[in-house]
Backbone as CSV, one residue per row, in Angstrom:
resi,resn,N_x,N_y,N_z,CA_x,CA_y,CA_z,C_x,C_y,C_z
1,MET,-146.233,22.448,-21.607,-147.047,21.584,-22.439,-146.508,20.163,-22.356
2,LEU,-147.393,19.230,-22.078,-146.987,17.830,-22.026,-146.944,17.237,-23.433
3,ILE,-145.933,16.405,-23.669,-145.848,15.601,-24.873,-145.775,14.142,-24.418
4,TYR,-146.021,13.219,-25.342,-146.239,11.832,-24.948,-145.405,10.858,-25.780
5,LYS,-144.943,9.826,-25.089,-144.193,8.737,-25.715,-144.879,7.434,-25.329
6,ILE,-145.085,6.570,-26.305,-145.644,5.241,-26.046,-144.491,4.247,-26.070
7,PHE,-144.336,3.533,-24.960,-143.298,2.517,-24.855,-143.933,1.139,-24.704
8,ARG,-143.298,0.133,-25.275,-143.633,-1.235,-24.927,-143.144,-1.440,-23.496
9,ASP,-143.761,-2.369,-22.786,-143.450,-2.581,-21.375,-141.952,-2.792,-21.135
10,ALA,-141.297,-3.593,-21.966,-139.867,-3.862,-21.786,-139.028,-2.603,-21.996
11,GLU,-139.440,-1.745,-22.929,-138.715,-0.490,-23.170,-138.851,0.441,-21.969
12,TRP,-140.065,0.498,-21.400,-140.285,1.309,-20.205,-139.483,0.755,-19.028
13,ALA,-139.483,-0.559,-18.882,-138.733,-1.187,-17.792,-137.247,-0.855,-17.893
14,HIS,-136.724,-0.810,-19.116,-135.318,-0.443,-19.310,-135.070,0.993,-18.842
15,LEU,-135.935,1.917,-19.232,-135.783,3.315,-18.804,-135.882,3.426,-17.293
16,ALA,-136.860,2.752,-16.709,-137.043,2.812,-15.252,-135.826,2.243,-14.530
17,ASP,-135.240,1.205,-15.092,-134.071,0.551,-14.485,-132.788,1.357,-14.671
18,ALA,-132.516,1.730,-15.919,-131.256,2.392,-16.264,-131.284,3.891,-15.993
19,GLY,-132.501,4.473,-15.978,-132.620,5.917,-15.771,-132.423,6.727,-17.029
20,VAL,-132.160,6.055,-18.148,-131.925,6.743,-19.415,-132.207,5.782,-20.566
21,THR,-132.657,6.331,-21.698,-132.898,5.521,-22.888,-132.638,6.335,-24.140
22,LYS,-132.250,5.627,-25.174,-132.135,6.230,-26.502,-133.434,6.026,-27.275
23,GLY,-134.409,5.339,-26.640,-135.720,5.150,-27.228,-135.961,3.749,-27.743
24,ALA,-137.026,3.634,-28.489,-137.458,2.375,-29.089,-136.661,2.115,-30.371
25,PRO,-136.790,0.937,-30.947,-136.049,0.640,-32.182,-136.227,1.693,-33.283
26,ILE,-137.432,2.218,-33.470,-137.629,3.237,-34.512,-136.864,4.516,-34.181
27,ASP,-136.760,4.840,-32.889,-136.010,6.022,-32.481,-134.528,5.845,-32.797
28,LEU,-134.010,4.653,-32.483,-132.605,4.355,-32.769,-132.334,4.452,-34.274
29,ALA,-133.251,3.929,-35.081,-133.085,3.966,-36.538,-133.120,5.388,-37.082
30,ASP,-133.985,6.230,-36.509,-134.155,7.591,-37.014,-133.181,8.591,-36.396
31,GLY,-132.569,8.253,-35.272,-131.592,9.135,-34.652,-132.171,10.165,-33.702
32,TYR,-133.422,10.009,-33.333,-134.075,10.889,-32.359,-135.248,10.150,-31.749
33,ILE,-135.740,10.658,-30.614,-136.863,10.014,-29.933,-138.157,10.680,-30.378
34,HIS,-139.049,9.865,-30.913,-140.358,10.333,-31.389,-141.297,10.570,-30.210
35,PHE,-141.975,11.691,-30.221,-143.047,11.990,-29.276,-144.284,12.382,-30.058
36,SER,-145.399,12.461,-29.360,-146.651,12.947,-29.933,-147.213,14.025,-29.028
37,SER,-148.034,14.869,-29.602,-148.773,15.864,-28.816,-150.072,15.238,-28.328
38,ALA,-150.788,15.949,-27.499,-152.090,15.464,-27.034,-153.042,15.265,-28.215
39,GLN,-152.874,16.067,-29.263,-153.749,15.982,-30.427,-153.401,14.814,-31.348
40,THR,-152.189,14.284,-31.254,-151.769,13.256,-32.203,-151.495,11.886,-31.577
41,VAL,-151.432,11.808,-30.257,-150.998,10.549,-29.620,-151.972,9.388,-29.855
42,GLU,-153.260,9.658,-29.887,-154.215,8.566,-30.118,-154.073,7.993,-31.523
43,LYS,-153.854,8.848,-32.508,-153.656,8.374,-33.877,-152.331,7.614,-33.985
44,THR,-151.311,8.084,-33.276,-150.038,7.364,-33.244,-150.249,5.951,-32.718
45,ALA,-150.993,5.824,-31.635,-151.273,4.507,-31.061,-152.009,3.621,-32.073
46,ALA,-153.005,4.186,-32.735,-153.792,3.412,-33.701,-152.952,2.975,-34.901
47,LEU,-152.059,3.839,-35.361,-151.248,3.527,-36.543,-150.094,2.573,-36.257
48,TYR,-149.430,2.771,-35.139,-148.178,2.051,-34.901,-148.229,1.024,-33.768
49,PHE,-149.310,1.040,-32.984,-149.392,0.138,-31.839,-150.725,-0.604,-31.779
50,ALA,-151.423,-0.692,-32.901,-152.719,-1.367,-32.935,-152.571,-2.792,-32.402
51,ASP,-153.455,-3.160,-31.513,-153.515,-4.514,-30.945,-152.290,-4.906,-30.117
52,ILE,-151.412,-3.961,-29.803,-150.266,-4.274,-28.949,-150.657,-4.003,-27.505
53,LYS,-150.504,-5.044,-26.686,-150.835,-4.919,-25.271,-149.567,-4.575,-24.497
54,ASP,-149.735,-4.329,-23.223,-148.609,-4.043,-22.328,-147.813,-2.825,-22.772
55,LEU,-148.541,-1.751,-23.103,-147.906,-0.483,-23.442,-147.934,0.444,-22.233
56,VAL,-147.011,1.378,-22.217,-146.951,2.390,-21.163,-146.947,3.755,-21.836
57,LEU,-147.821,4.634,-21.386,-147.875,6.010,-21.865,-147.064,6.874,-20.908
58,VAL,-146.132,7.630,-21.475,-145.234,8.468,-20.686,-145.459,9.921,-21.080
59,ALA,-145.602,10.779,-20.078,-145.759,12.217,-20.309,-144.474,12.933,-19.908
60,VAL,-144.082,13.887,-20.740,-142.868,14.666,-20.520,-143.213,16.135,-20.748
61,GLU,-142.686,17.013,-19.923,-142.903,18.455,-20.081,-141.975,18.971,-21.179
62,ALA,-142.556,19.391,-22.287,-141.771,19.842,-23.446,-140.938,21.073,-23.121
63,ASP,-141.467,21.962,-22.287,-140.762,23.207,-21.987,-139.446,22.976,-21.251
64,ASN,-139.284,21.810,-20.641,-138.073,21.503,-19.881,-137.013,20.790,-20.707
65,LEU,-137.304,20.485,-21.965,-136.385,19.686,-22.771,-135.517,20.553,-23.669
66,ASP,-134.209,20.409,-23.501,-133.317,20.968,-24.497,-133.265,19.951,-25.635
67,ALA,-132.815,20.338,-26.776,-132.672,19.435,-27.920,-134.002,18.887,-28.431
68,LEU,-135.097,19.600,-28.176,-136.413,19.214,-28.700,-136.727,20.085,-29.906
69,LYS,-137.110,19.438,-31.000,-137.492,20.162,-32.211,-138.852,19.670,-32.665
70,TRP,-139.682,20.598,-33.112,-140.973,20.249,-33.691,-140.774,20.212,-35.204
71,GLU,-141.023,19.036,-35.793,-140.768,18.852,-37.211,-141.989,18.259,-37.897
72,PRO,-142.175,18.598,-39.186,-143.318,18.051,-39.914,-143.196,16.549,-40.121
73,SER,-144.337,15.875,-40.004,-144.390,14.432,-40.228,-145.690,14.117,-40.942
74,ARG,-146.513,13.215,-40.365,-147.767,12.800,-41.015,-148.559,13.994,-41.515
75,GLY,-148.754,14.053,-42.824,-149.589,15.093,-43.404,-149.105,16.507,-43.120
76,GLY,-147.823,16.673,-42.823,-147.278,17.995,-42.545,-147.485,18.466,-41.119
77,GLU,-148.167,17.659,-40.309,-148.397,18.022,-38.907,-147.070,18.003,-38.148
78,LEU,-146.908,18.937,-37.209,-145.671,19.024,-36.440,-145.658,18.028,-35.290
79,PHE,-144.532,17.331,-35.155,-144.337,16.359,-34.081,-143.062,16.713,-33.330
80,PRO,-143.059,16.510,-32.005,-141.854,16.766,-31.216,-140.868,15.605,-31.325
81,HIS,-139.616,15.955,-31.616,-138.539,14.978,-31.723,-137.419,15.406,-30.785
82,LEU,-136.971,14.478,-29.951,-135.923,14.758,-28.972,-134.590,14.235,-29.490
83,PHE,-133.634,15.142,-29.646,-132.321,14.812,-30.181,-131.293,14.647,-29.058
84,ARG,-131.662,13.890,-28.075,-130.780,13.471,-26.987,-131.462,12.311,-26.276
85,ASP,-130.745,11.678,-25.364,-131.346,10.598,-24.594,-132.487,11.141,-23.725
86,LEU,-133.456,10.305,-23.467,-134.536,10.615,-22.532,-134.146,10.055,-21.176
87,THR,-134.263,10.877,-20.140,-133.939,10.405,-18.796,-135.204,10.211,-17.985
88,LEU,-135.092,9.405,-16.978,-136.228,9.189,-16.083,-136.618,10.499,-15.407
89,ALA,-135.659,11.367,-15.170,-135.943,12.672,-14.570,-136.804,13.551,-15.477
90,ASP,-136.804,13.287,-16.787,-137.634,14.052,-17.733,-139.108,13.681,-17.622
91,VAL,-139.400,12.500,-17.101,-140.767,11.953,-17.091,-141.599,12.618,-15.991
92,VAL,-142.735,13.180,-16.387,-143.676,13.777,-15.432,-144.548,12.687,-14.819
93,TRP,-145.070,11.809,-15.651,-145.838,10.653,-15.181,-145.813,9.552,-16.232
94,SER,-146.158,8.357,-15.772,-146.309,7.210,-16.663,-147.481,6.386,-16.166
95,ARG,-148.115,5.680,-17.092,-149.222,4.800,-16.711,-149.466,3.787,-17.818
96,PRO,-150.082,2.667,-17.460,-150.418,1.664,-18.476,-151.365,2.252,-19.516
97,LEU,-151.269,1.732,-20.732,-152.147,2.153,-21.823,-152.959,0.934,-22.260
98,PRO,-154.068,0.681,-21.565,-154.849,-0.528,-21.849,-155.621,-0.435,-23.164
99,ILE,-156.029,-1.601,-23.650,-156.876,-1.701,-24.842,-158.235,-2.232,-24.410
100,VAL,-159.297,-1.568,-24.845,-160.663,-2.031,-24.615,-161.362,-2.062,-25.974
101,ASN,-161.857,-3.205,-26.330,-162.532,-3.383,-27.622,-161.673,-2.901,-28.791
102,GLY,-160.381,-3.185,-28.731,-159.474,-2.853,-29.823,-158.994,-1.415,-29.867
103,VAL,-159.348,-0.621,-28.836,-158.971,0.802,-28.823,-158.193,1.108,-27.544
104,HIS,-157.037,1.758,-27.691,-156.267,2.168,-26.526,-157.035,3.240,-25.742
105,GLN,-157.002,3.108,-24.434,-157.745,4.010,-23.544,-156.780,5.005,-22.905
106,PHE,-156.875,6.257,-23.312,-155.936,7.285,-22.861,-156.388,8.010,-21.617
107,GLY,-157.673,8.153,-21.413,-158.150,8.912,-20.268,-157.698,10.363,-20.353
108,ASP,-157.581,11.003,-19.211,-157.172,12.408,-19.148,-155.675,12.516,-19.376
109,LEU,-155.277,13.357,-20.311,-153.866,13.504,-20.634,-153.176,14.611,-19.853
110,ALA,-153.861,15.194,-18.914,-153.243,16.284,-18.129,-152.281,15.746,-17.104
């Protein structure tokens, strides 16, 4: 099952360059890397990344991650949280997350 992380362009560039990241500022503050499922990633984008351009959507195979826990968050819904660094080797694919008419365009999440 794929899970998704939204990075600002500079955060993605750091991961691509260094090969490893502790995540975005919110991840550092919370002590784990926040991910979303296919069912929750669009709402995550709308809530936390509205009107932010130059985003990158990253897909990671959840079944391959050790230290991944699904924990309740918004409205009790379960979200995947990674309790270790994310490596470039964990990434299945990445692509730009453009905005059209104020809405992020996700396309096919497979």
